C-alpha positions in Angstrom: 148.9 107.9 97.0 145.2 108.3 96.3 142.9 105.3 96.3 140.1 104.0 94.0 138.1 101.4 96.0 135.8 99.0 94.2 133.2 97.1 96.2 132.3 93.8 94.6 134.3 91.5 92.4 131.5 90.3 90.3 130.9 91.1 86.6 130.8 94.9 86.9 133.5 95.2 89.6 135.9 93.0 87.7 135.4 94.8 84.4 136.0 98.2 86.2 139.3 96.9 87.7 140.5 95.8 84.3 139.5 99.1 82.6 141.0 101.4 85.3 144.3 99.6 85.9 145.2 100.2 82.2 144.3 103.9 82.3 145.0 105.6 85.7 148.3 107.0 86.6 149.8 104.3 88.9 152.2 106.7 90.5 149.2 108.7 91.8 146.4 106.2 92.2 146.1 102.7 93.6 143.1 100.4 93.0 141.7 98.1 95.6 138.7 95.7 95.2 136.9 94.1 98.1 134.6 91.0 97.9 133.8 88.4 100.6 133.3 85.5 98.2 135.9 83.2 96.6 133.9 82.2 93.5 132.9 84.2 90.4 129.8 83.0 88.7 128.8 83.3 85.0 125.2 84.0 86.0 123.6 83.7 82.5 124.7 80.0 82.7 122.4 79.3 85.6 119.5 79.2 83.2 121.0 76.1 81.5 121.8 74.1 84.6 118.3 72.8 85.4 118.1 71.4 81.9 121.4 69.7 81.9 123.0 71.9 79.3 125.6 73.3 81.6 127.2 71.9 84.7 128.5 73.8 87.7 132.0 73.7 86.3 130.9 75.6 83.3 129.9 78.7 85.3 132.4 78.9 88.2 135.9 80.3 88.4 138.1 81.6 91.2 137.7 85.4 91.5 141.5 85.9 92.0 142.1 84.2 88.6 140.0 86.9 86.9 141.4 90.1 88.4 144.2 92.0 86.8 147.7 92.4 88.1 148.3 95.7 89.8 145.0 95.6 91.7 144.9 94.8 95.4 142.3 92.3 96.3 140.8 92.0 99.8 138.6 89.1 100.5 136.4 90.1 103.4 132.8 91.0 104.3 132.0 94.7 104.3 130.1 96.0 107.2 129.5 99.7 106.3 130.2 102.5 103.8 130.8 105.7 105.7 130.4 108.1 102.8 130.9 111.3 104.8 134.2 110.0 106.2 135.2 108.5 102.8 135.9 105.1 104.2 134.6 101.5 104.3 134.4 99.4 107.4 135.1 95.7 107.0 133.6 92.9 109.1 136.6 92.9 111.4 136.1 96.6 112.0 139.2 97.5 109.9 138.6 100.8 108.0 139.7 101.3 104.3 139.8 104.9 103.2 139.1 105.9 99.6 139.2 109.0 97.4 136.8 107.5 94.7 134.4 104.7 95.5 132.8 102.4 92.9 129.8 100.4 94.2 129.4 97.2 92.2 127.6 95.1 94.9 125.0 93.8 92.6 121.6 92.5 93.7 120.3 89.3 95.3 117.1 87.4 95.6 115.1 87.8 98.8 112.6 84.9 98.9 111.3 85.9 102.3 109.8 89.1 100.9 106.8 87.0 99.7 104.9 85.3 102.5 104.8 81.5 102.3 107.7 81.0 99.9 110.0 79.9 102.7 107.6 77.1 103.7 108.1 75.3 100.3 111.6 76.5 99.5 113.6 73.8 97.6 110.8 71.3 98.2 108.2 72.3 95.6 109.3 75.9 95.2 112.6 76.6 93.4 114.7 79.4 91.9 117.4 79.3 89.2 118.9 82.7 90.0 121.5 81.2 92.4 123.9 78.3 91.8 122.3 76.5 94.7 118.8 77.0 93.2 119.8 76.0 89.7 121.4 72.8 90.9 118.5 71.9 93.2 116.1 72.4 90.4 118.1 70.3 88.0 118.0 67.5 90.6 114.2 68.0 91.0 113.5 67.9 87.3 115.4 64.7 86.7 112.8 62.7 88.6 109.7 64.9 88.1 107.1 62.9 86.2 104.8 65.9 85.3 102.1 68.1 86.5 101.6 71.8 86.5 104.8 73.8 86.4 104.4 77.5 87.0 107.1 80.1 86.3 106.4 83.1 88.4 107.9 86.7 88.7 107.3 88.2 92.1 107.9 91.9 91.1 110.1 94.0 88.9 112.9 95.0 88.6 114.8 91.6 88.4 118.2 90.6 87.2 118.2 89.6 83.5 114.5 90.3 82.8 114.3 87.9 79.9 115.6 84.9 81.9 112.1 83.8 83.1 110.8 83.8 79.5 113.8 81.7 78.5 113.2 79.3 81.3 109.6 78.6 80.3 110.5 78.2 76.6 113.4 75.9 77.4 111.0 73.9 79.7 108.7 73.3 76.7 111.7 72.0 74.8 113.1 70.0 77.7 109.9 68.1 78.4 109.2 67.6 74.7 112.7 66.5 73.5 114.6 65.3 76.5 112.1 63.8 78.9 109.4 63.0 76.3 106.6 63.8 78.7 105.4 67.2 77.5 101.8 65.9 77.4 102.0 65.3 81.1 103.3 68.9 81.8 101.1 72.0 82.0 103.2 75.2 81.7 102.1 78.6 83.0 103.9 81.9 83.0 102.7 84.3 85.7 103.9 87.9 85.6 103.0 91.2 87.3 103.4 93.0 84.0 100.5 93.7 81.6 102.4 91.9 78.8 105.1 89.2 78.4 108.0 91.7 78.7 108.8 95.2 79.8 109.3 96.5 76.2 106.1 96.5 74.2 107.5 95.6 70.7 109.4 92.7 72.2 106.4 91.7 74.3 104.2 91.6 71.2 106.7 89.4 69.3 107.1 87.0 72.3 103.4 86.8 73.0 103.0 84.7 69.9 105.1 82.0 71.3 102.8 81.2 74.2 99.9 79.7 72.2 102.4 78.1 69.8 104.1 76.3 72.6 100.9 75.7 74.6 102.0 77.9 77.5 99.4 79.8 79.6 100.3 83.5 80.0 98.8 85.0 83.1 99.3 88.8 83.3 98.8 91.6 85.9 99.3 89.1 88.7 100.6 90.9 91.8 101.4 88.3 94.3 100.1 88.6 97.9 101.4 85.3 99.2 102.1 81.7 98.5 100.1 78.9 100.1 102.8 76.2 100.1 100.6 73.6 101.7 97.8 73.9 99.1 100.4 74.7 96.4 98.9 77.9 95.1 99.8 81.5 94.4 97.4 84.1 95.6 97.3 87.6 94.2 96.4 90.9 95.8 93.0 90.8 94.1 92.4 87.2 95.3 93.1 85.4 92.1 94.7 82.0 92.6 97.1 79.9 90.5 97.7 76.4 91.5 100.9 74.5 90.9 102.7 71.2 91.4 106.1 72.7 90.9 106.7 76.4 91.3 109.8 78.1 89.7 109.8 81.6 91.2 111.9 84.6 90.6 111.8 86.1 94.1 112.0 89.8 94.8 115.4 91.2 93.8 117.0 93.7 96.1 120.3 95.5 96.4 122.9 94.5 98.9 122.1 94.8 102.6 125.3 96.7 102.9 123.6 99.6 101.0 120.7 99.5 103.5 123.0 99.5 106.5 124.9 102.4 105.0 121.7 104.4 104.3 122.7 104.8 100.6 119.8 103.1 98.9 116.1 103.3 98.0 113.4 101.0 99.4 114.9 98.1 97.4 118.5 99.0 98.4 119.4 100.2 95.0 121.6 103.3 94.9 120.1 106.4 93.4 122.4 107.0 90.4 122.5 109.5 87.5 121.4 107.4 84.6 123.8 108.9 82.2 127.0 109.7 84.2 126.6 106.7 86.6 127.6 109.1 89.5 125.8 108.7 92.8 123.2 111.4 93.2 124.2 111.9 96.8 128.0 111.9 96.7 130.1 113.1 93.9 133.1 110.8 94.6 130.9 107.7 94.6 130.0 106.0 91.3 127.7 103.0 90.8 127.6 100.3 88.2 125.7 97.2 87.2 122.8 95.8 89.2 123.5 98.0 92.2 122.1 101.1 90.5 118.5 102.3 90.4 118.7 103.4 86.7 115.9 102.4 84.4 118.1 99.9 82.4 118.1 96.1 82.4 120.0 94.5 85.2 122.1 92.3 82.9 125.8 91.7 82.1 125.6 93.4 78.8 124.5 96.6 80.5 127.4 96.4 83.0 129.7 95.9 80.0 128.5 99.1 78.3 128.4 101.0 81.5 132.0 100.1 82.3 133.3 101.9 79.3 131.3 105.0 80.0 132.1 105.0 83.7 135.8 104.6 83.0 135.8 107.8 80.9 133.8 109.7 83.6 136.1 108.6 86.4 139.1 109.8 84.4 137.3 113.1 83.9 136.6 113.3 87.6 140.2 112.6 88.4 141.3 115.4 86.1 138.6 117.8 87.4 136.8 117.9 84.1 133.0 117.7 83.4 131.6 114.1 83.2 131.0 114.2 79.5 130.5 110.5 78.8 126.9 109.6 78.7 125.3 106.1 79.1 122.2 105.7 76.8 120.8 102.7 78.6 122.1 100.3 75.9 121.3 96.7 76.5 121.3 93.6 74.3 120.6 90.0 75.0 119.8 86.7 73.4 116.5 85.1 74.3 116.5 81.3 74.2 113.3 80.1 72.6 114.1 76.3 72.7 114.8 73.8 70.0 118.3 75.3 69.4 116.9 78.7 68.4 117.0 82.1 70.0 116.1 85.8 69.4 118.3 88.8 70.0 117.2 92.2 71.2 119.1 95.5 71.2 117.7 98.6 72.8 118.3 101.6 75.0 116.4 104.2 77.1 114.6 105.7 74.1 114.5 103.0 71.5 112.6 99.7 71.9 113.8 96.4 70.4 113.1 96.3 66.7 113.9 94.0 63.8 117.1 94.3 61.9 120.6 92.9 61.9 123.4 92.9 64.5 126.2 93.9 64.9 126.8 94.7 61.2 124.0 96.5 59.2 122.6 94.2 56.6 125.2 91.5 57.3 124.6 90.4 60.9 125.3 87.6 61.4 122.6 87.9 64.1 119.0 88.8 63.5 117.1 91.2 65.8 113.7 90.2 67.2 113.7 87.0 65.0 114.2 83.4 66.0 117.2 81.8 64.4 119.8 79.1 65.0 122.6 81.5 64.6 121.3 83.5 67.6 121.3 80.4 69.7 124.9 79.7 68.8 125.7 83.3 69.7 124.1 82.7 73.1 126.3 79.7 73.7 129.4 81.5 72.4 128.8 84.4 74.8 130.2 82.3 77.7 133.6 82.2 76.1 133.4 85.9 75.3 132.4 86.7 78.8 135.4 84.8 80.4 138.0 85.9 78.0 137.0 89.4 76.7 134.2 91.1 78.6 135.6 90.6 82.1 139.1 91.7 80.9 137.8 94.9 79.5 138.8 93.9 76.0 136.8 96.0 73.5 134.6 94.3 70.9 135.1 96.6 67.9 131.6 96.1 66.3 129.8 96.3 69.7 130.0 99.8 71.2 128.6 101.2 74.5 126.2 103.5 72.6 123.5 101.8 70.8 123.8 102.0 67.0 120.7 102.7 64.9 122.3 101.3 61.8 120.8 98.0 60.7 117.6 98.6 62.6 114.1 99.0 61.2 113.0 102.2 62.9 109.6 103.7 62.1 109.2 101.1 59.4 112.5 102.0 57.6 115.9 100.3 57.9 118.5 102.8 59.1 121.8 102.0 57.4 123.9 105.1 58.4 
């Protein structure tokens, strides 16, 4: 019996388990998934916890309840991937052989990468990229009377690159509508980018929101260190941004397992063919989700689209056929803008976010690159879709892994074919 081994039972790993268990020959192949953690987190929900919109119960489930029957689950820490020997070594030194390895180990925040962050961590410096950080920030905001709140991105790439924007927009709403003390709060958004977002058309649209919402946008800020005692960010070119409360998105890096196994780049992301999702170093290793180094967003929607492509390519690999399925970098995500409204963007490697309708041309119901209440409802509905469809590998007929041009205003014209 040959073995497919999946490392990581988060979003990408769980989806791959569901896809493959339905399609591989069970008389020839077994599927095993390894993860050391008991809980599965709906990570997009972390954004809402600091503002009291979601609770912990809304974003947490047991991992075993989400995995399909017919897949072996091993809950254990992983010490090493020995690619040349085609085996994985667990924390207890037990070895697990494989014929095909799928790396879905995600990425994690590394606050210690920026000097000084540790000194103020969970005191006046918070994150919302972990469940612990989101809950701690919620508790802080409950009693915070006001001052200068700075939302700061340390460096790119980061998981869910729109989340920091959503946070600062929701903060404007939260202090205006819920705490009624917006006049006592000064909001700043500090980014190493030369615009509000990585994609220029989207950045241009979003930039208009900063003056409208009275949020200061500070660009090209490459952080050197944080002076936690004086409460200020310091850039490499000696600019300073003071704060009373700092919400930082720390450096994001791949799993330390990848570093120990000598399979990653400087940030522990695995060099991966951006179309086939095959490791560039080992033909029997495939990579999905946040663990890759491909130039696509590190977001759940990307993992969802990748999973369909990767399943096809693994079946081709098993049957000794060329890896014909090609991932185009497709990503889409809702961007909360506050006041029960949101935008939606849909893009890939080659096409930036543009205006239009999604998923049906001319019908929608969602509007692209425009702020609507329907988009906000779509953002909230996504949690249900995530738990009950995406993780289970259930296809959404109108949303395909390859990005559709229909319904989009490309080069000034709406493409309806």
